N, C-alpha and C positions, 0 to 999 in steps of 0.2 A: 965813798962810792960814786962812780960817775953818773951824772944825771942824763936822762934820755931827752933829747930835743924832740920837738914836734915831728920832725922828719924821721928821727929814729923810731919814735913810737909808731908812726905809720908803717915803716918798714917791718918792725917787729910784728905788728898786727897782720900784715900781709903774709909774713912767714908762718904765723900761727894758723891763719886760714888755709894756707896751702897744705899744712900738715893735717888739718882736721876737716878735709872734705870740700875744699873749694872746687875741686875737680869731681864733684859728685856726679854719678852716672846719669845720663839722660836715657830713659827707657823708651823703646817703641815695641809694638806688637805687629808682626806680620801674619796676616791670614791669607789663604789662597785657595782657589778652586772650591768655593761653596757649591757651585755648579748645580743650581736648582733644576731638578728633573732627571739627573743622571741615575740615581738609584732605581727609578721606576721606568726608565726608558721614555721619559716625558709624559707619563700617565698621571703624574702627581708629584708633589715635592714635600710630603709630610716629614720624611727623615731629614731632608736638607733644612727644613724650617727648624726642627729640633736641634740639629747640630749648630746652625748659625746663631740661633737664639742663645744657646749655651756659650758659644764663643764670645758673643757680644756682652753677655752677663759677666764673663771673666774679664773682658776689657774694662767694663765699668767698675769692677771690683779692684782691679790692679791700678787703674788710672795712669796709663803711660802718657808720654808727651804727645804721641799720635798713634794711630792705627792705620795700616795700609793693606789693601786687599789686592793681591797681585794676579788678578785676572780669572777668567772663566767664572764670572758671577752667575751665569746661567748656562744651561746645557744646549738650549735651542736658540740660535741667534735671533734676536729681536722678538722673542716670545713675550708678549706684554704681561701675562700672568706671572711668569717666572721672574721677570725684571721687577715687577711691582712688589712681589714678596721680598725680594732681595732689598729693595729700597725701603720697604716698611720696617724691616728689622734693622737695617743700617741706621734709620732715623732714631732708634732707641739708644744709640751711643750718646753719652752725656755731652752736652754742648761744649764743655771745656776741653774735650778731646777731639782734635781734628781727625777726620777719616778721609783717606785718599783712595780713589778707585782707579784701577789699572785695567786696560783692555786685554782680553785673552782671545784665543782663536775661536772659542765658542761664543764670544760676544760680537766679534766683527767678521768672523768667517776664517777658514783656513787660507783663503785667498781673498783678503779684504778688498772691497770695492769702495770708491768714493761715496756711494750711497750708504753702504754699511757703516762707514766711519762717520758720516753725517748723522746717521741715526744714533750712534753711540753718543756723539757730542750733544745731541738734543736731549737725550735721556740722562746721561751720567756726567757730562762736562767734557773738558779737553781730553784728548787721547794721548798727548804728550805735554809735559809741563814740568816746572820745578817748584820746590818749596824749601823753606829754611826752618830748622828746629835746633836751637842752640848751636853747637859746633858741627852740626850735620847739614850739608847741602844736598837735598834729595833731587834726583833727576828721574822722572818717570818717562819711559819709552813705550811706544806702541810696537811690541815685538812681532805681532803677526805681519807687520809691514817688512820687518827684517827677514822673516821666514819666507814670505812670498810676495814680493812687491809688484809682480807683473801686471795686476789689474788696477793698480793705483800708483803708477810711477811718479806722478807729480807729488802725491802725498809722501811717498818715500823720500824723494829729493828734498822736499820741504822740511821733513823731520831731520834728515841728515845735516842740512845746513844749520838748522836751529841747534842741534846737538853740539856741533863744533863751536858755535858762538857761546852756547851755555856753559861748556866746559871752560872756556876762557873766563867767563864771568864768575864761575865757581872758584877758579884758581885765584881770582882777584878779590874774592869776598871776605877772606880771612877765616873761613870755615876750616876746621881741622880735617874733616872727612867729606869727600864728595862720594855719594853712594847712589848707585843706579838701581832702580826698581823696574822690573819688567816681568812679563809672563813666561816667555820661553827662556830657559837657561842657554847661554852660548854653547855650552857643552855640559855633559853630565859627569863624565869620569876623566876625560883627557881632552886637551885643547885640539888635538889632531885626530880625534875619533871620527869615524865615518858619518856621513849625513844620515839622519834618521828623523822620525817624527818628533822626537823629544829635544832636538837641538837646532841651532841656527845653521843653515848650510855653510860649508867651508868657504864657498865663494865670497860670502860676506862676513863670516865669523872672524877670520883672521884680521880683516880690515878694521872691524869694530874693536876687537881685543887690543890691537895695536894703538888705536885712537884712545881708548880708555886708559891703557897702561901709560901712555905718554903723558896724559893729563893728570896722572897721579891717582886715578880711581883704584881703590884697594878692595872694594866690596861691591858685588852684584847680588841682589836678592831676587830670586825667581820662584816659579811654581811649575805648573804644567805636567810634571812627572808623576804626581799623585803618590809620591814617596820621597824620602829625604836622600840627599846626596851632597857631598862637599868635594870640591876639586879646586885646583889652583892653576893659574897661568902666570908664571913669574911671581910678582908680589901681590897679584890680585886673586881674591877668593871668590869663587862662584858658589853661592849658597842656594841650593834647590830645596824647597820646603814642601813638606807633605800637606795634604789637603784638610780643610775644614769639612769638606763633603766626603764623597765616596773614595776610599783608598784603593790602590792597586798594588799588586805584588806583596811586598812585606810592609807596606805603608799602614799607618794608623791615622785616624782623624785627630786633629789637634791644632796647635798654634805654635808660632815661634816667638820667643821673647829675646830682645837684644838690649844690651847695655852699652852706651856710647860714652867713652871718656876721651881725654885729649890724646891718649896713646893708642887707642884702637877700639874695636867693637867685639865684644863677647856675645855669643848667642847660643840658644839651645832650643830644640823642639820639644814640646811637651804634649804628650797624648792627652785626650780629655780625662782619662783616669788618673793623671799624674800632675795636674795643674797646681802651681803654688798658690797660696792664699794671699801673699803680698809680694812686692818686688824687693823686699829687704832680704839680704843674705841669700840670694839665689845661687845655687851651685851650678855653674855653667858647664860642668863636665858631664857629658852624656853617660 
């Protein structure tokens, strides 16, 4: 029988690891629109507290690689009580699990100003930034600036220039997936749909979709719509996720769980009444 050399043993071990889970999924949880104050019209936030605490308890039980909250943390921009309650509950996330905050229109305004953006940065941190988790290169954008840049044109241009540079860095990073996280979806059903409250205006939408597609971005995760929607522009999937807080239309309160492998990202939205107990063997079919 032929003896295995040291090199052959290493090669065999590598093949075995490949067969038995070297490409084990990296899981993340997307939360969106906790929107403290929405249920009561800013007269309180008891229901939002209950929903967000439930969501964070699920995060701590599931132990994903990270959790990201894609905007509308509060209902009333710069309301200190709403923001403080959001931050109090966010601080309950186990320290081993990074949590990323994304600005929404209820956080910096439907027409964000430099002052509103500065207030966000003071309370929550950067409004656009990147992070790395395994084979995922995450890019966070301030989508209210894409929706209505008129009152903060310098901030809009600054983010746009940064994004172009960041997409180049992401491409050179070796990450398998560059994923964009923002509050507004570029579109809900069709890339050519008419302008409305729930999407990015066509004037800028097509430009950004072309930029992201050219850079190889295949996934955009957003919120804002308060219900779920999935749509595509070429090879790119725009994932619009339902709320942690108050739903609209046919929406339900819940969370989205995603599994990242070298070949792609599977994801599914779970209502609060249907949450899995662990990340093992999740059926990603809705």
